[in-house]
C-alpha positions in Angstrom: -36.9 13.1 -100.3 -36.1 11.2 -97.2 -33.1 9.1 -96.6 -29.3 9.4 -96.2 -27.3 11.7 -98.4 -23.8 10.5 -97.9 -20.7 12.5 -96.7 -21.4 15.7 -98.7 -18.3 15.3 -100.8 -20.0 15.0 -104.1 -20.9 18.2 -106.0 -24.7 17.8 -106.4 -26.9 19.0 -109.2 -29.1 20.8 -106.7 -27.8 22.0 -103.3 -31.3 22.4 -102.1 -32.2 18.8 -102.5 -31.4 15.8 -100.3 -30.3 12.8 -102.4 -31.0 9.3 -101.2 -28.2 6.7 -101.5 -29.0 4.1 -104.2 -27.7 0.8 -102.8 -28.6 -1.8 -105.4 -30.9 -2.6 -108.3 -32.8 -5.6 -109.5 -35.0 -5.8 -112.6 -37.2 -2.7 -112.7 -36.4 -1.8 -109.1 -33.9 0.3 -107.2 -33.3 0.0 -103.4 -31.9 2.7 -101.2 -29.7 2.4 -98.2 -32.6 3.6 -96.1 -34.7 0.7 -97.2 -36.9 2.4 -99.8 -38.1 0.3 -102.7 -38.6 2.2 -105.9 -40.1 1.1 -109.3 -37.7 2.7 -111.9 -40.5 3.9 -114.2 -38.1 6.3 -115.9 -35.4 3.8 -116.6 -33.0 6.2 -114.8 -33.5 8.9 -117.5 -34.4 6.5 -120.4 -31.2 4.6 -120.0 -32.0 1.2 -118.5 -33.4 -1.2 -121.1 -32.6 -4.8 -119.8 -33.2 -4.0 -116.1 -30.9 -3.5 -113.1 -28.6 -6.2 -111.6 -28.1 -8.5 -114.6 -25.0 -10.4 -113.4 -23.8 -11.6 -116.8 -23.2 -8.0 -117.9 -20.9 -7.4 -115.0 -19.2 -10.7 -115.7 -18.5 -9.7 -119.3 -17.0 -6.4 -118.1 -14.9 -8.1 -115.5 -13.6 -10.6 -118.0 -12.6 -7.8 -120.4 -11.0 -5.9 -117.6 -8.9 -8.9 -116.6 -7.8 -9.4 -120.2 -7.3 -5.7 -121.2 -8.7 -2.8 -119.3 -7.7 0.0 -121.6 -5.9 0.8 -124.9 -6.0 4.2 -126.4 -7.9 4.4 -129.7 -5.2 6.5 -131.4 -2.9 3.5 -131.1 -5.1 0.4 -131.0 -8.5 -1.1 -131.8 -9.9 -3.9 -129.6 -12.1 -6.9 -130.4 -14.7 -5.6 -128.0 -15.0 -2.2 -129.7 -14.9 -3.8 -133.2 -17.7 -6.2 -132.1 -19.9 -3.5 -130.6 -19.5 -1.3 -133.8 -20.4 -4.3 -136.0 -23.5 -5.1 -133.9 -24.7 -1.5 -134.0 -24.3 -1.3 -137.8 -26.3 -4.5 -138.1 -29.2 -2.8 -136.3 -28.9 0.5 -138.3 -30.9 1.3 -141.4 -29.7 -0.1 -144.8 -27.6 2.9 -145.8 -25.2 2.3 -142.9 -24.6 -1.5 -143.3 -22.3 -1.6 -146.3 -19.4 0.7 -145.6 -20.7 2.5 -142.5 -18.6 3.0 -139.5 -19.1 3.7 -135.7 -17.1 6.1 -133.6 -17.7 5.1 -130.0 -17.8 7.8 -127.2 -18.6 7.8 -123.5 -22.1 9.2 -123.9 -24.7 11.2 -125.9 -23.2 14.7 -125.5 -19.9 13.4 -126.8 -21.7 11.8 -129.7 -23.3 15.1 -130.6 -20.0 16.9 -130.4 -18.5 14.3 -132.6 -21.2 14.5 -135.2 -20.8 18.3 -135.4 -17.1 17.9 -136.2 -17.8 15.0 -138.5 -20.2 17.1 -140.6 -17.5 19.9 -140.8 -14.9 17.3 -141.9 -17.2 15.9 -144.5 -17.8 19.3 -146.2 -14.1 20.2 -145.9 -13.3 17.1 -147.9 -15.8 18.1 -150.5 -14.4 21.6 -150.7 -17.7 23.2 -149.4 -15.9 25.2 -146.7 -18.7 27.6 -146.0 -21.0 24.8 -144.6 -20.6 25.1 -140.8 -24.1 25.6 -139.3 -26.1 22.8 -137.6 -29.7 23.8 -137.8 -32.1 22.2 -135.2 -35.4 22.8 -133.6 -36.6 25.0 -130.8 -37.6 22.9 -127.7 -34.9 20.3 -128.4 -32.1 18.9 -126.4 -28.9 17.3 -127.7 -26.4 17.3 -124.8 -24.8 19.4 -122.2 -21.4 20.2 -123.7 -21.1 23.6 -125.4 -21.3 22.4 -129.0 -24.2 20.1 -128.2 -26.0 22.7 -126.1 -25.4 25.2 -129.0 -27.4 22.9 -131.2 -30.1 22.4 -128.6 -33.2 24.5 -128.3 -33.9 23.9 -124.6 -34.4 27.4 -123.2 -33.7 26.7 -119.5 -30.5 24.7 -120.2 -29.2 27.3 -122.6 -29.9 30.5 -120.7 -27.0 30.6 -118.3 -24.5 29.8 -121.1 -26.1 31.8 -123.9 -23.0 34.1 -124.4 -20.9 31.0 -125.0 -23.2 29.3 -127.5 -23.3 29.5 -131.3 -26.6 30.6 -132.9 -26.9 28.4 -136.0 -30.6 28.7 -136.5 -33.7 27.0 -135.0 -37.0 26.0 -136.6 -40.4 25.2 -135.2 -40.7 22.1 -133.0 -42.8 19.2 -134.1 -45.4 19.5 -131.3 -49.0 19.0 -132.3 -50.4 19.4 -128.8 -49.1 23.0 -128.7 -48.5 23.7 -132.4 -46.2 26.6 -132.6 -47.7 27.6 -135.9 -51.3 27.6 -134.6 -52.4 24.8 -137.0 -54.0 21.4 -136.7 -53.0 18.1 -138.2 -53.7 16.8 -140.8 -55.0 20.1 -142.4 -51.6 21.6 -141.6 -49.9 19.3 -144.2 -47.0 19.1 -141.7 -46.1 22.8 -142.0 -43.6 22.4 -139.1 -41.5 20.3 -141.5 -41.8 23.0 -144.2 -40.5 25.5 -141.6 -37.0 24.0 -142.4 -37.5 24.9 -146.1 -38.6 28.4 -145.1 -35.6 28.8 -142.8 -33.2 27.7 -145.5 -34.8 29.9 -148.2 -34.9 33.0 -146.0 -31.4 32.6 -144.4 -29.6 30.7 -147.2 -28.5 27.1 -147.2 -25.0 27.5 -148.6 -23.5 27.7 -145.1 -25.6 24.9 -143.5 -23.9 21.6 -142.9 -26.7 19.6 -141.3 -30.1 19.4 -139.7 -30.2 17.8 -136.3 -33.4 16.3 -134.9 -34.9 13.8 -132.4 -37.2 11.5 -134.3 -39.3 11.3 -131.2 -38.8 14.3 -128.9 -37.0 13.3 -125.7 -36.9 15.1 -122.4 -37.6 18.7 -123.4 -41.1 18.1 -124.9 -41.8 14.7 -123.4 -42.0 11.8 -125.9 -43.7 13.7 -128.7 -43.9 11.5 -131.8 -44.0 13.3 -135.2 -47.2 13.3 -137.3 -47.2 11.0 -140.3 -45.2 12.5 -143.1 -43.0 14.7 -141.0 -39.8 12.8 -140.9 -39.9 11.9 -144.6 -40.5 15.5 -145.5 -37.5 16.6 -143.4 -35.3 14.1 -145.2 -36.5 15.3 -148.6 -35.7 18.9 -147.7 -32.2 18.0 -146.5 -31.5 16.0 -149.7 -32.7 18.9 -151.9 -30.4 21.4 -150.2 -27.4 19.1 -150.0 -27.2 19.1 -146.2 -26.7 16.2 -143.9 -29.4 14.7 -141.8 -28.5 13.8 -138.2 -30.9 11.7 -136.1 -30.4 12.1 -132.4 -31.3 8.6 -131.2 -29.5 8.8 -127.8 -32.8 8.3 -126.1 -34.9 6.5 -128.7 -32.3 4.2 -130.1 -31.6 0.5 -129.5 -35.2 -0.5 -129.2 -36.8 2.1 -127.0 -39.6 2.9 -129.5 -40.1 -0.8 -130.6 -37.7 -0.6 -133.5 -33.9 -0.8 -133.3 -34.0 2.9 -134.3 -37.0 5.2 -134.3 -36.3 6.5 -137.8 -37.3 3.1 -139.1 -40.9 3.8 -138.2 -41.0 6.3 -141.1 -38.5 4.8 -143.5 -35.9 7.5 -143.1 -32.2 7.0 -143.7 -30.2 9.7 -142.0 -26.5 10.4 -142.7 -25.5 10.2 -139.0 -27.2 8.4 -136.1 -26.4 9.4 -132.5 -26.6 6.7 -129.9 -26.0 6.5 -126.1 -28.1 5.6 -123.0 -29.6 2.2 -124.1 -26.4 1.0 -125.9 -25.1 -0.4 -122.6 -28.3 0.0 -120.5 -26.4 2.0 -118.0 -23.9 -0.7 -117.2 -21.2 1.5 -118.6 -21.0 5.0 -120.1 -21.2 4.3 -123.9 -22.4 6.5 -126.8 -21.4 6.9 -130.4 -21.9 8.2 -133.9 -23.0 5.7 -136.6 -21.8 7.2 -139.9 -23.4 6.2 -143.2 -21.3 4.8 -146.0 -21.4 8.1 -147.9 -20.0 10.1 -145.1 -17.3 7.5 -144.4 -16.2 7.2 -148.0 -16.0 11.0 -148.4 -13.6 11.3 -145.5 -11.7 8.1 -146.2 -11.0 9.0 -149.8 -10.3 12.6 -149.0 -7.7 13.4 -146.3 -8.3 10.1 -144.7 -8.1 11.6 -141.2 -10.6 12.8 -138.7 -8.8 15.0 -136.2 -11.0 14.3 -133.2 -11.2 11.9 -130.3 -11.7 11.4 -126.5 -9.4 9.6 -124.1 -12.1 7.0 -123.4 -13.4 6.6 -127.0 -14.0 2.9 -127.7 -13.1 2.0 -124.1 -12.8 -1.9 -124.2 -14.6 -2.5 -120.9 -17.5 -0.2 -121.8 -17.6 -1.8 -125.3 -17.8 -5.3 -123.7 -20.7 -4.1 -121.6 -22.5 -2.9 -124.8 -21.9 -6.2 -126.6 -23.2 -8.1 -123.5 -26.3 -5.9 -123.4 -27.0 -6.5 -127.1 -26.6 -10.2 -126.5 -29.1 -10.1 -123.6 -31.6 -8.1 -125.7 -31.4 -10.7 -128.5 -31.3 -13.7 -126.2 -34.4 -12.7 -124.3 -36.2 -11.1 -127.4 -36.7 -7.9 -125.6 -37.1 -5.7 -128.7 -40.2 -7.6 -129.6 -41.7 -6.9 -126.1 -41.5 -3.1 -126.4 -44.5 -2.4 -128.6 -47.0 -4.6 -126.7 -45.8 -3.6 -123.2 -45.7 0.1 -124.4 -49.3 -0.2 -125.6 -50.3 -1.6 -122.2 -48.5 1.2 -120.4 -50.2 3.7 -122.7 -53.6 2.4 -121.8 -52.8 2.6 -118.1 -51.8 6.3 -118.6 -54.9 7.1 -120.6 -57.0 5.6 -117.8 -55.3 8.0 -115.4 -56.0 10.8 -117.8 -59.7 10.0 -117.5 -59.5 10.3 -113.7 -57.4 13.5 -113.5 -58.1 16.7 -115.6 -54.5 17.8 -114.7 -53.3 15.3 -117.3 -53.8 17.3 -120.4 -52.0 15.0 -122.8 -50.6 11.5 -122.9 -48.3 10.6 -125.8 -45.5 8.3 -126.6 -44.2 5.4 -128.7 -42.9 2.1 -127.6 -41.7 2.5 -124.0 -41.1 6.2 -124.1 -44.1 8.1 -122.8 -44.9 11.6 -121.6 -47.8 13.0 -119.6 -48.3 16.7 -119.8 -49.7 18.5 -116.7 -52.0 21.4 -117.3 -54.1 23.8 -115.3 -57.0 23.8 -117.7 -57.4 20.9 -120.1 -59.7 22.6 -122.7 -57.4 25.6 -123.2 -54.2 23.6 -122.4 -53.2 26.4 -120.0 -49.9 25.6 -118.4 -49.1 26.2 -114.7 -46.8 29.0 -113.8 -43.2 27.8 -113.7 -42.7 28.8 -110.1 -45.3 26.2 -108.9 -42.9 23.4 -110.1 -45.8 21.1 -110.7 -43.7 18.3 -112.4 -41.3 18.3 -109.5 -44.2 18.0 -107.0 -45.5 15.0 -108.8 -42.0 13.5 -108.9 -41.6 13.9 -105.2 -45.1 12.5 -104.4 -44.5 9.6 -106.7 -41.2 8.9 -105.1 -42.9 8.7 -101.7 -45.4 6.3 -103.3 -42.6 4.1 -104.6 -42.3 5.1 -108.2 -39.4 6.9 -109.9 -40.4 9.3 -112.7 -38.5 11.9 -114.8 -39.9 15.5 -114.2 -39.3 18.2 -116.8 -40.4 21.8 -116.9 -40.6 24.3 -119.8 -42.4 22.3 -122.5 -45.0 25.0 -123.2 -42.8 28.0 -123.8 -39.3 27.2 -122.5 -40.2 28.1 -118.9 -43.8 27.2 -118.1 -45.2 23.8 -119.0 -44.8 20.6 -117.0 -44.6 17.0 -117.9 -43.5 13.6 -116.6 -41.4 11.3 -118.7 -41.6 7.6 -118.4 -39.2 5.1 -120.0 -39.1 1.9 -118.0 -37.0 -1.1 -118.7 -38.2 -3.4 -121.5 -38.8 -6.2 -119.0 -41.7 -4.3 -117.3 -44.5 -6.7 -116.4 -48.3 -6.2 -116.2 -48.1 -6.3 -112.4 -45.4 -3.5 -112.5 -47.6 -1.4 -114.8 -50.3 -1.7 -112.2 -47.9 -0.6 -109.5 -46.7 2.3 -111.6 -50.3 3.5 -112.3 -51.2 3.1 -108.6 -48.1 5.1 -107.5 -48.9 7.9 -110.1 -52.6 7.9 -109.0 -51.6 8.5 -105.4 -49.1 11.2 -106.4 -51.5 13.0 -108.7 -54.3 13.0 -106.1 -51.9 14.5 -103.5 -50.6 17.2 -105.9 -54.1 18.0 -107.3 -55.3 18.7 -103.8 -52.8 21.6 -103.5 -53.3 23.1 -107.0 -55.9 25.1 -108.9 -57.3 22.7 -111.5 -60.1 23.5 -113.9 -62.0 21.2 -116.2 
């Protein structure tokens, strides 16, 4: 990347990269100090929903800061936090609306940590003290803190910290393009869901507290929706074994898939919903756990205490940002745009797939899309990890004026490249054309340097 990189005081994610200075944002665009104009096709890691530079959000935050900038949640509640919690409950599935509660955090990783502890508290109140494990899927990601990472199945992110992480159990990912069971839908009868039943039968379910899953796979696999019947089968298995169901909607929640929450596409009612990213569209760091009425009642009528919290839980300025973003989404009817704009984006990506054999798969839901990059389309052969193909496409797309989200490891944890796209809900047809044009330029440049077979 070209451009200025600042004073060098910040600890970077990668010391080998030069980071441009983001100067301002407007709508779907980010502008750098060096004069580069970039279409934010990734929504800055599936965060930005209403677009950059919406003045009224900053005004709402400033007004809250003038009135009250902070009050610790162990001593006070605030109107802003209460309002954001109420609004999130109004969006949630029916089992959350009468008696559910929201614990607000500063992001998705904190939300996962909170959910893990909340599950433990729930079973302590019920006297089921053996239930401690959070089972999840291989090729999943639920956050970067140790508890959240322990519940994640992302090989690359886990490896450096493996000695520090719990091993609670992982089942097969829901990934039809590269089915880990070697089957094909619909003849498989969603065997990947039944892998949870197999795991519980073979390892016992008495010490399992919850199953944690992304209704639509996020960054690790790249916007993989489940086949029909999967999510409902998972819910049924959890109910049969008396374990809680946690839906990680940090990336998919608050409208990203065309519904307030992705689980609504399949009529699933989890016990806990994790939120983040889109709650405040990046204007403030906000996340949270939406707890169902059953979980709330068990803890409230038991000890009545949840021994957990963060300094900035329910931060009033961050909560004011969240309320203002939800107001904006409602005022401009942005939820209703997602499905139609997402379908248009999907068609543009499929058109690119027709031009470039390197695009082995295009998948997604709403405005969350993944494009998997393969060496051979027929066999779905992945490129070796050392070629860093997704990163090459990212860099070429950047130079062409389009920001994407590159990920590696979708095939086996190390090899396998894909690009994630999650633009703001305000994306226009002209911007979709610009996005496709930038990707076309980037793919052509990268393909010229790689072995590609039809």
